[in-house]
FILUM-181353 format. One record per residue (C-alpha): residue number from 1; residue in one letter; x, y, z. Coordinates in steps of 0.02 Angstrom, whole numbers, always signed. Each point is the difference from the previous one (the first is absolute). Layout:
N
<site i="NUM" aa="a" u="X" v="Y" w="Z"/>
...
END
This chain:
455
<site i="1" aa="x" u="+835" v="+312" w="-1238"/>
<site i="2" aa="x" u="+142" v="-96" w="+80"/>
<site i="3" aa="x" u="+40" v="-25" w="+182"/>
<site i="4" aa="x" u="+158" v="+105" w="-26"/>
<site i="5" aa="x" u="-98" v="+150" w="-63"/>
<site i="6" aa="x" u="-126" v="-21" w="+141"/>
<site i="7" aa="x" u="+143" v="-1" w="+125"/>
<site i="8" aa="x" u="+77" v="+159" w="-71"/>
<site i="9" aa="x" u="-164" v="+96" w="-1"/>
<site i="10" aa="x" u="-43" v="-61" w="+175"/>
<site i="11" aa="x" u="+168" v="+57" w="+69"/>
<site i="12" aa="x" u="-24" v="+173" w="-73"/>
<site i="13" aa="x" u="-173" v="+20" w="+73"/>
<site i="14" aa="x" u="-90" v="-15" w="+166"/>
<site i="15" aa="x" u="+7" v="-189" w="+7"/>
<site i="16" aa="x" u="+181" v="-54" w="+20"/>
<site i="17" aa="x" u="+21" v="-189" w="+18"/>
<site i="18" aa="x" u="+174" v="+28" w="+70"/>
<site i="19" aa="x" u="-83" v="+66" w="+158"/>
<site i="20" aa="x" u="-161" v="-101" w="+0"/>
<site i="21" aa="x" u="-67" v="+31" w="+175"/>
<site i="22" aa="x" u="+34" v="+187" w="-5"/>
<site i="23" aa="x" u="-73" v="+18" w="-175"/>
<site i="24" aa="x" u="-154" v="-102" w="+41"/>
<site i="25" aa="x" u="-25" v="+100" w="+159"/>
<site i="26" aa="x" u="+10" v="+168" w="-90"/>
<site i="27" aa="x" u="-116" v="-57" w="-139"/>
<site i="28" aa="x" u="-123" v="-74" w="+126"/>
<site i="29" aa="x" u="-18" v="+154" w="+108"/>
<site i="30" aa="x" u="-10" v="+118" w="-150"/>
<site i="31" aa="x" u="-142" v="-103" w="-75"/>
<site i="32" aa="x" u="-88" v="-14" w="+167"/>
<site i="33" aa="x" u="+14" v="+188" w="+26"/>
<site i="34" aa="x" u="-81" v="+31" w="-169"/>
<site i="35" aa="x" u="-144" v="-118" w="+39"/>
<site i="36" aa="x" u="-21" v="+73" w="+174"/>
<site i="37" aa="x" u="-12" v="+178" w="-66"/>
<site i="38" aa="x" u="-122" v="-51" w="-137"/>
<site i="39" aa="x" u="-116" v="-89" w="+122"/>
<site i="40" aa="x" u="+5" v="+136" w="+132"/>
<site i="41" aa="x" u="-25" v="+134" w="-131"/>
<site i="42" aa="x" u="-159" v="-76" w="-71"/>
<site i="43" aa="x" u="-140" v="+127" w="+29"/>
<site i="44" aa="x" u="-160" v="-95" w="+27"/>
<site i="45" aa="x" u="-82" v="-152" w="+80"/>
<site i="46" aa="x" u="-58" v="-73" w="-165"/>
<site i="47" aa="x" u="-170" v="-82" w="+5"/>
<site i="48" aa="x" u="+24" v="-77" w="+172"/>
<site i="49" aa="x" u="+17" v="+89" w="+168"/>
<site i="50" aa="x" u="+24" v="-157" w="+106"/>
<site i="51" aa="x" u="+166" v="+58" w="+72"/>
<site i="52" aa="x" u="-81" v="+153" w="+79"/>
<site i="53" aa="x" u="-127" v="-115" w="+85"/>
<site i="54" aa="x" u="+128" v="-101" w="+97"/>
<site i="55" aa="x" u="-19" v="+9" w="+190"/>
<site i="56" aa="x" u="+66" v="+159" w="+78"/>
<site i="57" aa="x" u="+22" v="+99" w="-161"/>
<site i="58" aa="x" u="-140" v="+127" w="-5"/>
<site i="59" aa="x" u="+85" v="+94" w="-141"/>
<site i="60" aa="x" u="-59" v="+55" w="-169"/>
<site i="61" aa="x" u="+56" v="-114" w="-143"/>
<site i="62" aa="x" u="+100" v="+140" w="-83"/>
<site i="63" aa="x" u="+98" v="+39" w="+159"/>
<site i="64" aa="x" u="+68" v="-173" w="+38"/>
<site i="65" aa="x" u="+175" v="+1" w="+75"/>
<site i="66" aa="x" u="+138" v="-66" w="-112"/>
<site i="67" aa="x" u="+14" v="-176" w="+78"/>
<site i="68" aa="x" u="-184" v="-31" w="-31"/>
<site i="69" aa="x" u="+24" v="+33" w="-187"/>
<site i="70" aa="x" u="+76" v="-175" w="+1"/>
<site i="71" aa="x" u="-151" v="-78" w="+86"/>
<site i="72" aa="x" u="-97" v="-53" w="-154"/>
<site i="73" aa="x" u="-93" v="-155" w="-55"/>
<site i="74" aa="x" u="+51" v="-154" w="+100"/>
<site i="75" aa="x" u="+116" v="+102" w="+111"/>
<site i="76" aa="x" u="-155" v="+71" w="+83"/>
<site i="77" aa="x" u="-34" v="-175" w="+65"/>
<site i="78" aa="x" u="+181" v="-29" w="+51"/>
<site i="79" aa="x" u="+6" v="+161" w="+100"/>
<site i="80" aa="x" u="-169" v="-35" w="+81"/>
<site i="81" aa="x" u="+56" v="-175" w="+49"/>
<site i="82" aa="x" u="+160" v="+70" w="+75"/>
<site i="83" aa="x" u="-100" v="+126" w="+100"/>
<site i="84" aa="x" u="-154" v="-100" w="+52"/>
<site i="85" aa="x" u="+33" v="-183" w="-40"/>
<site i="86" aa="x" u="-115" v="-109" w="-103"/>
<site i="87" aa="x" u="-169" v="+82" w="+32"/>
<site i="88" aa="x" u="-88" v="-67" w="-155"/>
<site i="89" aa="x" u="+7" v="-175" w="-72"/>
<site i="90" aa="x" u="+44" v="+61" w="-175"/>
<site i="91" aa="x" u="+160" v="+77" w="+68"/>
<site i="92" aa="x" u="+73" v="-175" w="+13"/>
<site i="93" aa="x" u="+32" v="+12" w="-187"/>
<site i="94" aa="x" u="+143" v="+116" w="+46"/>
<site i="95" aa="x" u="+167" v="-51" w="+71"/>
<site i="96" aa="x" u="-7" v="-62" w="+179"/>
<site i="97" aa="x" u="+186" v="+21" w="+28"/>
<site i="98" aa="x" u="+19" v="+171" w="-80"/>
<site i="99" aa="x" u="-135" v="+87" w="+101"/>
<site i="100" aa="x" u="+60" v="-76" w="+163"/>
<site i="101" aa="x" u="+180" v="+47" w="-36"/>
<site i="102" aa="x" u="-44" v="+181" w="-41"/>
<site i="103" aa="x" u="-98" v="+11" w="+162"/>
<site i="104" aa="x" u="+147" v="-71" w="+98"/>
<site i="105" aa="x" u="+126" v="+112" w="-86"/>
<site i="106" aa="x" u="-106" v="+155" w="+32"/>
<site i="107" aa="x" u="-18" v="-43" w="+184"/>
<site i="108" aa="x" u="+189" v="-22" w="+16"/>
<site i="109" aa="x" u="+45" v="+160" w="-93"/>
<site i="110" aa="x" u="-135" v="+111" w="+73"/>
<site i="111" aa="x" u="+85" v="+32" w="+169"/>
<site i="112" aa="x" u="+160" v="+46" w="-92"/>
<site i="113" aa="x" u="-95" v="+131" w="-101"/>
<site i="114" aa="x" u="-83" v="+82" w="+152"/>
<site i="115" aa="x" u="-166" v="-78" w="-49"/>
<site i="116" aa="x" u="+3" v="+82" w="-172"/>
<site i="117" aa="x" u="-48" v="-165" w="-83"/>
<site i="118" aa="x" u="-172" v="-18" w="+76"/>
<site i="119" aa="x" u="-155" v="-26" w="-104"/>
<site i="120" aa="x" u="-24" v="-42" w="-182"/>
<site i="121" aa="x" u="+124" v="+128" w="-65"/>
<site i="122" aa="x" u="+135" v="-66" w="+117"/>
<site i="123" aa="x" u="-29" v="-178" w="-57"/>
<site i="124" aa="x" u="+8" v="+60" w="-180"/>
<site i="125" aa="x" u="+169" v="+83" w="+32"/>
<site i="126" aa="x" u="+72" v="-161" w="+72"/>
<site i="127" aa="x" u="-73" v="-106" w="-140"/>
<site i="128" aa="x" u="+64" v="+114" w="-139"/>
<site i="129" aa="x" u="+173" v="+7" w="+78"/>
<site i="130" aa="x" u="+2" v="-190" w="+16"/>
<site i="131" aa="x" u="-53" v="-23" w="-182"/>
<site i="132" aa="x" u="+143" v="+111" w="-60"/>
<site i="133" aa="x" u="+127" v="-89" w="+111"/>
<site i="134" aa="x" u="-48" v="-179" w="-45"/>
<site i="135" aa="x" u="-11" v="+41" w="-185"/>
<site i="136" aa="x" u="+178" v="+65" w="+10"/>
<site i="137" aa="x" u="+56" v="-157" w="+92"/>
<site i="138" aa="x" u="-92" v="-103" w="-130"/>
<site i="139" aa="x" u="+104" v="+79" w="-138"/>
<site i="140" aa="x" u="+160" v="-45" w="+90"/>
<site i="141" aa="x" u="-64" v="-175" w="+37"/>
<site i="142" aa="x" u="-39" v="-26" w="-184"/>
<site i="143" aa="x" u="+175" v="+56" w="-45"/>
<site i="144" aa="x" u="+77" v="-127" w="+119"/>
<site i="145" aa="x" u="-119" v="-137" w="-60"/>
<site i="146" aa="x" u="+49" v="+37" w="-179"/>
<site i="147" aa="x" u="+184" v="-20" w="+45"/>
<site i="148" aa="x" u="-39" v="-168" w="+78"/>
<site i="149" aa="x" u="-83" v="-58" w="-159"/>
<site i="150" aa="x" u="+103" v="+82" w="-138"/>
<site i="151" aa="x" u="+167" v="+38" w="+81"/>
<site i="152" aa="x" u="+102" v="+159" w="-24"/>
<site i="153" aa="x" u="+160" v="-53" w="-87"/>
<site i="154" aa="x" u="-37" v="+72" w="-172"/>
<site i="155" aa="x" u="-68" v="+170" w="-53"/>
<site i="156" aa="x" u="-158" v="-81" w="-66"/>
<site i="157" aa="x" u="-32" v="-90" w="+164"/>
<site i="158" aa="x" u="+25" v="+158" w="+102"/>
<site i="159" aa="x" u="-115" v="+99" w="-113"/>
<site i="160" aa="x" u="-138" v="-130" w="+9"/>
<site i="161" aa="x" u="+6" v="+9" w="+190"/>
<site i="162" aa="x" u="+8" v="+189" w="+0"/>
<site i="163" aa="x" u="-135" v="+34" w="-129"/>
<site i="164" aa="x" u="-119" v="-126" w="+79"/>
<site i="165" aa="x" u="+9" v="+94" w="+165"/>
<site i="166" aa="x" u="-19" v="+166" w="-90"/>
<site i="167" aa="x" u="-157" v="-64" w="-87"/>
<site i="168" aa="x" u="-73" v="-42" w="+170"/>
<site i="169" aa="x" u="+13" v="+186" w="+45"/>
<site i="170" aa="x" u="-120" v="+48" w="-140"/>
<site i="171" aa="x" u="-111" v="-153" w="+22"/>
<site i="172" aa="x" u="-179" v="+19" w="-68"/>
<site i="173" aa="x" u="-56" v="-12" w="+181"/>
<site i="174" aa="x" u="+51" v="+184" w="+6"/>
<site i="175" aa="x" u="-97" v="+99" w="+130"/>
<site i="176" aa="x" u="-56" v="-159" w="+86"/>
<site i="177" aa="x" u="+180" v="-29" w="+54"/>
<site i="178" aa="x" u="-3" v="+170" w="+87"/>
<site i="179" aa="x" u="-171" v="-10" w="+81"/>
<site i="180" aa="x" u="-68" v="-97" w="+151"/>
<site i="181" aa="x" u="-14" v="-162" w="-97"/>
<site i="182" aa="x" u="+62" v="-176" w="+32"/>
<site i="183" aa="x" u="+89" v="-11" w="-169"/>
<site i="184" aa="x" u="+166" v="+84" w="+47"/>
<site i="185" aa="x" u="+15" v="-107" w="+157"/>
<site i="186" aa="x" u="-46" v="-157" w="-96"/>
<site i="187" aa="x" u="+122" v="+44" w="-138"/>
<site i="188" aa="x" u="+143" v="+17" w="+123"/>
<site i="189" aa="x" u="-42" v="-158" w="+98"/>
<site i="190" aa="x" u="-27" v="-107" w="-155"/>
<site i="191" aa="x" u="+159" v="+57" w="-86"/>
<site i="192" aa="x" u="+99" v="-14" w="+162"/>
<site i="193" aa="x" u="-69" v="-176" w="+22"/>
<site i="194" aa="x" u="+55" v="-42" w="-177"/>
<site i="195" aa="x" u="+173" v="+70" w="+35"/>
<site i="196" aa="x" u="+19" v="-108" w="+155"/>
<site i="197" aa="x" u="-71" v="-151" w="-92"/>
<site i="198" aa="x" u="+119" v="+22" w="-147"/>
<site i="199" aa="x" u="+144" v="+14" w="+124"/>
<site i="200" aa="x" u="-52" v="-167" w="+73"/>
<site i="201" aa="x" u="+3" v="-77" w="-174"/>
<site i="202" aa="x" u="+177" v="+66" w="-27"/>
<site i="203" aa="x" u="+52" v="-69" w="+170"/>
<site i="204" aa="x" u="-70" v="-168" w="-50"/>
<site i="205" aa="x" u="+109" v="+0" w="-155"/>
<site i="206" aa="x" u="+156" v="+46" w="+97"/>
<site i="207" aa="x" u="-25" v="-134" w="+132"/>
<site i="208" aa="x" u="-57" v="+107" w="+147"/>
<site i="209" aa="x" u="-149" v="-97" w="+69"/>
<site i="210" aa="x" u="-12" v="+91" w="+168"/>
<site i="211" aa="x" u="-4" v="+171" w="-82"/>
<site i="212" aa="x" u="-119" v="-65" w="-133"/>
<site i="213" aa="x" u="-124" v="-68" w="+127"/>
<site i="214" aa="x" u="+6" v="+157" w="+107"/>
<site i="215" aa="x" u="-34" v="+110" w="-152"/>
<site i="216" aa="x" u="-142" v="-113" w="-57"/>
<site i="217" aa="x" u="-86" v="+18" w="+168"/>
<site i="218" aa="x" u="+29" v="+188" w="+0"/>
<site i="219" aa="x" u="-70" v="+16" w="-175"/>
<site i="220" aa="x" u="-155" v="-95" w="+54"/>
<site i="221" aa="x" u="-22" v="+123" w="+143"/>
<site i="222" aa="x" u="+20" v="+151" w="-114"/>
<site i="223" aa="x" u="-119" v="-73" w="-130"/>
<site i="224" aa="x" u="-124" v="-32" w="+142"/>
<site i="225" aa="x" u="+9" v="+184" w="+49"/>
<site i="226" aa="x" u="-27" v="+47" w="-183"/>
<site i="227" aa="x" u="-154" v="-113" w="-5"/>
<site i="228" aa="x" u="-72" v="+84" w="+154"/>
<site i="229" aa="x" u="+16" v="+165" w="-94"/>
<site i="230" aa="x" u="-70" v="-65" w="-165"/>
<site i="231" aa="x" u="-77" v="-172" w="-16"/>
<site i="232" aa="x" u="+76" v="-28" w="-173"/>
<site i="233" aa="x" u="+164" v="-22" w="+93"/>
<site i="234" aa="x" u="-55" v="-180" w="+23"/>
<site i="235" aa="x" u="+47" v="-27" w="-183"/>
<site i="236" aa="x" u="+183" v="+3" w="+53"/>
<site i="237" aa="x" u="-35" v="-167" w="+82"/>
<site i="238" aa="x" u="+31" v="-74" w="-173"/>
<site i="239" aa="x" u="+187" v="+21" w="+33"/>
<site i="240" aa="x" u="-7" v="-121" w="+146"/>
<site i="241" aa="x" u="-116" v="-119" w="-91"/>
<site i="242" aa="x" u="+122" v="-4" w="-146"/>
<site i="243" aa="x" u="+147" v="-34" w="+115"/>
<site i="244" aa="x" u="-96" v="-140" w="+87"/>
<site i="245" aa="x" u="-38" v="-83" w="-167"/>
<site i="246" aa="x" u="+183" v="+12" w="-53"/>
<site i="247" aa="x" u="+56" v="-80" w="+163"/>
<site i="248" aa="x" u="-126" v="-141" w="-16"/>
<site i="249" aa="x" u="+58" v="-30" w="-177"/>
<site i="250" aa="x" u="+178" v="-5" w="+66"/>
<site i="251" aa="x" u="-50" v="-135" w="+124"/>
<site i="252" aa="x" u="-59" v="-108" w="-145"/>
<site i="253" aa="x" u="+153" v="+29" w="-109"/>
<site i="254" aa="x" u="+143" v="+16" w="+126"/>
<site i="255" aa="x" u="-69" v="-78" w="+158"/>
<site i="256" aa="x" u="-29" v="+71" w="+173"/>
<site i="257" aa="x" u="+132" v="+97" w="+96"/>
<site i="258" aa="x" u="-3" v="+87" w="+168"/>
<site i="259" aa="x" u="+30" v="+171" w="-77"/>
<site i="260" aa="x" u="-139" v="-24" w="-128"/>
<site i="261" aa="x" u="-124" v="-55" w="+135"/>
<site i="262" aa="x" u="+44" v="+151" w="+109"/>
<site i="263" aa="x" u="-11" v="+113" w="-153"/>
<site i="264" aa="x" u="-174" v="-67" w="-41"/>
<site i="265" aa="x" u="-56" v="+26" w="+180"/>
<site i="266" aa="x" u="+61" v="+180" w="-4"/>
<site i="267" aa="x" u="-86" v="+31" w="-167"/>
<site i="268" aa="x" u="-166" v="-68" w="+65"/>
<site i="269" aa="x" u="+16" v="+99" w="+162"/>
<site i="270" aa="x" u="+37" v="+159" w="-98"/>
<site i="271" aa="x" u="-155" v="-28" w="-106"/>
<site i="272" aa="x" u="-105" v="-26" w="+156"/>
<site i="273" aa="x" u="+68" v="+161" w="+75"/>
<site i="274" aa="x" u="-50" v="+92" w="-158"/>
<site i="275" aa="x" u="-176" v="-72" w="+5"/>
<site i="276" aa="x" u="-24" v="+68" w="+176"/>
<site i="277" aa="x" u="-1" v="+174" w="-74"/>
<site i="278" aa="x" u="-159" v="-47" w="-91"/>
<site i="279" aa="x" u="-82" v="-111" w="+131"/>
<site i="280" aa="x" u="+28" v="+94" w="+165"/>
<site i="281" aa="x" u="-98" v="+160" w="-46"/>
<site i="282" aa="x" u="-145" v="-108" w="-56"/>
<site i="283" aa="x" u="+5" v="-94" w="+165"/>
<site i="284" aa="x" u="-17" v="+167" w="+90"/>
<site i="285" aa="x" u="-148" v="+44" w="-111"/>
<site i="286" aa="x" u="-80" v="-169" w="+32"/>
<site i="287" aa="x" u="+15" v="+25" w="+187"/>
<site i="288" aa="x" u="-82" v="+170" w="-15"/>
<site i="289" aa="x" u="-144" v="-41" w="-117"/>
<site i="290" aa="x" u="-32" v="-186" w="+17"/>
<site i="291" aa="x" u="+36" v="-55" w="+178"/>
<site i="292" aa="x" u="-118" v="+116" w="+99"/>
<site i="293" aa="x" u="-172" v="-79" w="+11"/>
<site i="294" aa="x" u="-92" v="+163" w="-38"/>
<site i="295" aa="x" u="+105" v="+35" w="-155"/>
<site i="296" aa="x" u="+6" v="-105" w="-157"/>
<site i="297" aa="x" u="+38" v="+46" w="-179"/>
<site i="298" aa="x" u="-39" v="-105" w="-156"/>
<site i="299" aa="x" u="+184" v="-36" w="-35"/>
<site i="300" aa="x" u="+19" v="-84" w="+171"/>
<site i="301" aa="x" u="-93" v="-153" w="-63"/>
<site i="302" aa="x" u="+105" v="-23" w="-156"/>
<site i="303" aa="x" u="+112" v="-152" w="-18"/>
<site i="304" aa="x" u="+150" v="+119" w="+3"/>
<site i="305" aa="x" u="-61" v="+150" w="+102"/>
<site i="306" aa="x" u="+104" v="+138" w="-79"/>
<site i="307" aa="x" u="-47" v="+178" w="+40"/>
<site i="308" aa="x" u="+115" v="+60" w="-139"/>
<site i="309" aa="x" u="-96" v="-95" w="-131"/>
<site i="310" aa="x" u="-168" v="+54" w="+72"/>
<site i="311" aa="x" u="+29" v="+187" w="+10"/>
<site i="312" aa="x" u="+83" v="+6" w="-171"/>
<site i="313" aa="x" u="-147" v="-93" w="-77"/>
<site i="314" aa="x" u="-142" v="+79" w="+101"/>
<site i="315" aa="x" u="+55" v="+181" w="+16"/>
<site i="316" aa="x" u="+121" v="+25" w="-146"/>
<site i="317" aa="x" u="-75" v="-118" w="-130"/>
<site i="318" aa="x" u="+166" v="-90" w="-25"/>
<site i="319" aa="x" u="-12" v="-171" w="-80"/>
<site i="320" aa="x" u="+34" v="-102" w="-155"/>
<site i="321" aa="x" u="-46" v="+105" w="-154"/>
<site i="322" aa="x" u="-109" v="+118" w="+105"/>
<site i="323" aa="x" u="+102" v="+147" w="-61"/>
<site i="324" aa="x" u="-30" v="-45" w="-182"/>
<site i="325" aa="x" u="-132" v="+132" w="-37"/>
<site i="326" aa="x" u="-14" v="+129" w="-138"/>
<site i="327" aa="x" u="+18" v="+143" w="+124"/>
<site i="328" aa="x" u="+169" v="-68" w="+56"/>
<site i="329" aa="x" u="+77" v="-7" w="-174"/>
<site i="330" aa="x" u="+94" v="+166" w="+30"/>
<site i="331" aa="x" u="+79" v="-77" w="+156"/>
<site i="332" aa="x" u="+56" v="-153" w="-97"/>
<site i="333" aa="x" u="+78" v="+117" w="-129"/>
<site i="334" aa="x" u="+87" v="+96" w="+139"/>
<site i="335" aa="x" u="+73" v="-162" w="+68"/>
<site i="336" aa="x" u="+41" v="-74" w="-170"/>
<site i="337" aa="x" u="+180" v="+67" w="-19"/>
<site i="338" aa="x" u="+49" v="-65" w="+172"/>
<site i="339" aa="x" u="-85" v="-166" w="-29"/>
<site i="340" aa="x" u="+90" v="-24" w="-166"/>
<site i="341" aa="x" u="+167" v="+36" w="+83"/>
<site i="342" aa="x" u="-37" v="-118" w="+144"/>
<site i="343" aa="x" u="-54" v="-143" w="-113"/>
<site i="344" aa="x" u="+144" v="+25" w="-122"/>
<site i="345" aa="x" u="+129" v="+10" w="+140"/>
<site i="346" aa="x" u="-75" v="-155" w="+81"/>
<site i="347" aa="x" u="+23" v="-95" w="-163"/>
<site i="348" aa="x" u="+179" v="+67" w="-9"/>
<site i="349" aa="x" u="+32" v="-61" w="+177"/>
<site i="350" aa="x" u="-78" v="-170" w="-33"/>
<site i="351" aa="x" u="+113" v="-21" w="-151"/>
<site i="352" aa="x" u="+146" v="+64" w="+106"/>
<site i="353" aa="x" u="+62" v="+95" w="-153"/>
<site i="354" aa="x" u="+140" v="+122" w="+39"/>
<site i="355" aa="x" u="+119" v="+82" w="-121"/>
<site i="356" aa="x" u="+148" v="+41" w="+114"/>
<site i="357" aa="x" u="+132" v="-129" w="+42"/>
<site i="358" aa="x" u="-8" v="-46" w="+184"/>
<site i="359" aa="x" u="+138" v="-29" w="+123"/>
<site i="360" aa="x" u="+54" v="-180" w="+13"/>
<site i="361" aa="x" u="+10" v="+10" w="+189"/>
<site i="362" aa="x" u="-142" v="-1" w="+123"/>
<site i="363" aa="x" u="+62" v="+118" w="+133"/>
<site i="364" aa="x" u="-116" v="+132" w="+68"/>
<site i="365" aa="x" u="+122" v="+138" w="-53"/>
<site i="366" aa="x" u="+2" v="-52" w="-182"/>
<site i="367" aa="x" u="-178" v="-57" w="-22"/>
<site i="368" aa="x" u="-81" v="-163" w="-47"/>
<site i="369" aa="x" u="+67" v="-123" w="-127"/>
<site i="370" aa="x" u="-93" v="-20" w="-163"/>
<site i="371" aa="x" u="-100" v="-149" w="+62"/>
<site i="372" aa="x" u="-41" v="+79" w="+167"/>
<site i="373" aa="x" u="-50" v="+164" w="-80"/>
<site i="374" aa="x" u="-116" v="-89" w="-121"/>
<site i="375" aa="x" u="-76" v="-93" w="+147"/>
<site i="376" aa="x" u="-28" v="+161" w="+96"/>
<site i="377" aa="x" u="-82" v="+84" w="-150"/>
<site i="378" aa="x" u="-113" v="-150" w="-20"/>
<site i="379" aa="x" u="-52" v="+3" w="+183"/>
<site i="380" aa="x" u="-37" v="+187" w="-2"/>
<site i="381" aa="x" u="-96" v="-12" w="-164"/>
<site i="382" aa="x" u="-136" v="-113" w="+69"/>
<site i="383" aa="x" u="-64" v="+113" w="+143"/>
<site i="384" aa="x" u="+1" v="+149" w="-119"/>
<site i="385" aa="x" u="-95" v="-97" w="-133"/>
<site i="386" aa="x" u="-128" v="-58" w="+129"/>
<site i="387" aa="x" u="-24" v="+179" w="+60"/>
<site i="388" aa="x" u="-26" v="+60" w="-179"/>
<site i="389" aa="x" u="-125" v="-137" w="-36"/>
<site i="390" aa="x" u="-98" v="+39" w="+157"/>
<site i="391" aa="x" u="-1" v="+185" w="-46"/>
<site i="392" aa="x" u="-77" v="-40" w="-169"/>
<site i="393" aa="x" u="-130" v="-123" w="+64"/>
<site i="394" aa="x" u="-40" v="+39" w="+181"/>
<site i="395" aa="x" u="+67" v="+168" w="+65"/>
<site i="396" aa="x" u="-44" v="+181" w="-33"/>
<site i="397" aa="x" u="+119" v="-4" w="-147"/>
<site i="398" aa="x" u="+67" v="+178" w="+15"/>
<site i="399" aa="x" u="+86" v="-39" w="+166"/>
<site i="400" aa="x" u="+131" v="-100" w="-96"/>
<site i="401" aa="x" u="+87" v="+166" w="-38"/>
<site i="402" aa="x" u="+42" v="+19" w="+185"/>
<site i="403" aa="x" u="+5" v="-180" w="+63"/>
<site i="404" aa="x" u="+130" v="-45" w="-132"/>
<site i="405" aa="x" u="+126" v="+115" w="+86"/>
<site i="406" aa="x" u="+54" v="-139" w="+118"/>
<site i="407" aa="x" u="+47" v="-125" w="-137"/>
<site i="408" aa="x" u="+177" v="+20" w="-69"/>
<site i="409" aa="x" u="-5" v="-107" w="-156"/>
<site i="410" aa="x" u="-78" v="+128" w="-114"/>
<site i="411" aa="x" u="+128" v="+133" w="+47"/>
<site i="412" aa="x" u="+138" v="-120" w="-52"/>
<site i="413" aa="x" u="-91" v="-40" w="-161"/>
<site i="414" aa="x" u="-13" v="+184" w="-51"/>
<site i="415" aa="x" u="+182" v="+33" w="+46"/>
<site i="416" aa="x" u="+50" v="-151" w="-104"/>
<site i="417" aa="x" u="-92" v="+70" w="-151"/>
<site i="418" aa="x" u="+130" v="+138" w="-2"/>
<site i="419" aa="x" u="+153" v="-99" w="+47"/>
<site i="420" aa="x" u="-29" v="-170" w="-79"/>
<site i="421" aa="x" u="+44" v="-58" w="-175"/>
<site i="422" aa="x" u="-157" v="+76" w="-70"/>
<site i="423" aa="x" u="+54" v="+151" w="-100"/>
<site i="424" aa="x" u="-69" v="+175" w="-21"/>
<site i="425" aa="x" u="-182" v="-55" w="-10"/>
<site i="426" aa="x" u="-1" v="-62" w="+178"/>
<site i="427" aa="x" u="+97" v="+153" w="+56"/>
<site i="428" aa="x" u="-148" v="+103" w="-56"/>
<site i="429" aa="x" u="-114" v="-114" w="+101"/>
<site i="430" aa="x" u="+100" v="+43" w="+156"/>
<site i="431" aa="x" u="-8" v="+186" w="-38"/>
<site i="432" aa="x" u="-188" v="-6" w="-29"/>
<site i="433" aa="x" u="-24" v="-95" w="+162"/>
<site i="434" aa="x" u="+96" v="+132" w="+99"/>
<site i="435" aa="x" u="-85" v="+146" w="-85"/>
<site i="436" aa="x" u="-170" v="-81" w="+23"/>
<site i="437" aa="x" u="+32" v="-32" w="+185"/>
<site i="438" aa="x" u="+52" v="+180" w="+32"/>
<site i="439" aa="x" u="-147" v="+75" w="-94"/>
<site i="440" aa="x" u="-123" v="-120" w="+80"/>
<site i="441" aa="x" u="+73" v="+35" w="+172"/>
<site i="442" aa="x" u="-24" v="+188" w="-17"/>
<site i="443" aa="x" u="-177" v="-16" w="-68"/>
<site i="444" aa="x" u="-43" v="-125" w="+135"/>
<site i="445" aa="x" u="+67" v="+117" w="+135"/>
<site i="446" aa="x" u="-116" v="+139" w="-61"/>
<site i="447" aa="x" u="-151" v="-116" w="-3"/>
<site i="448" aa="x" u="+45" v="-75" w="+170"/>
<site i="449" aa="x" u="+25" v="+169" w="+84"/>
<site i="450" aa="x" u="-164" v="+62" w="-73"/>
<site i="451" aa="x" u="-94" v="-156" w="+57"/>
<site i="452" aa="x" u="-44" v="-47" w="-178"/>
<site i="453" aa="x" u="-7" v="-174" w="-77"/>
<site i="454" aa="x" u="+73" v="-117" w="-50"/>
<site i="455" aa="x" u="+72" v="-71" w="+160"/>
END
């Protein structure tokens, strides 16, 4: 299957690369409508009635209002945190920033709705609407990021950008990108941070140091917000560490210059801003649990008193190889396809192998040069590889299907299987990936709406 035949079929169907934003928007909202109807139409509470036990409900499990059909699994904690704050220590395993933001957003919107957004159901409405909105913005952000990296001069380049964003619509995260979860917000913030960061790299190549430095600082701020939402956002700090090492190497080979020193200072500052997203919530927890004389928890005496590490280990049994049990083999099998794609795409990024011929310029409009593009792929491959490794060894492995939604490299890898110099065999790989994602998304929506595992 050639890029020409792909282009012709795409133009004749729903996805028309000639009108990328409009086509992506139509495809997005159609897919989201299907998932919404499937989830809302699920008949029963499954084996768990926790949603009906949330404060202020007092309803039978089978008569839950539509918004509460999305309050399943971890979203029960997110909604409870937004409504009541952190009541229980184990709730600190769940996004500090997301719960606080939902609470703030609900309080702002409630007066405009004549107090229709009060209580758990109201919070669920706001959270579900936010998840849909930020997932949509995430698709558009991925499209713009792809243009930064690959350019849009040739048909192949445009299709890689377009298909990568389209793949994000049917991400294996599925229902979790529609529900009150941190993943859609994290996905948007992380991809938006990568877009801003890649723009700073392009500015650096075109000799725009002021714009470059401003975008670096802004990307650090956005990555910090992503880290407040999901702690794995701290992995994006590798980008700044890599830049710092390159600049230090430049000092040794080319000598010290004012611009290079300022650039290094901005890179370090940006990395520090990112780290605040991980540190500040833990400082708040330390002040709550460790500073009062009548309250002290075991983690307060640790060398690095991290409440995140404690609650994950103590309440959720998260730790190195702890998930490696016979009973969890089905969950490893469920995560296996996504893990294989993540590892394979990470290797592809590390090798910086790309079939299409890049633009020789480095302007933002035309995309990165070959060298810059290879460098960006390398930088993005490392955080994704680290995430995949942690999922295999230390996380509840099945969450990789939803956490991976915020990492763009594997979307590019799948799109490249269709459009690179790989032949029909790899075209079938692309088709199987799309078909598998759609089928998995629909099945997952039924299980999610019915409160059935896996989560």
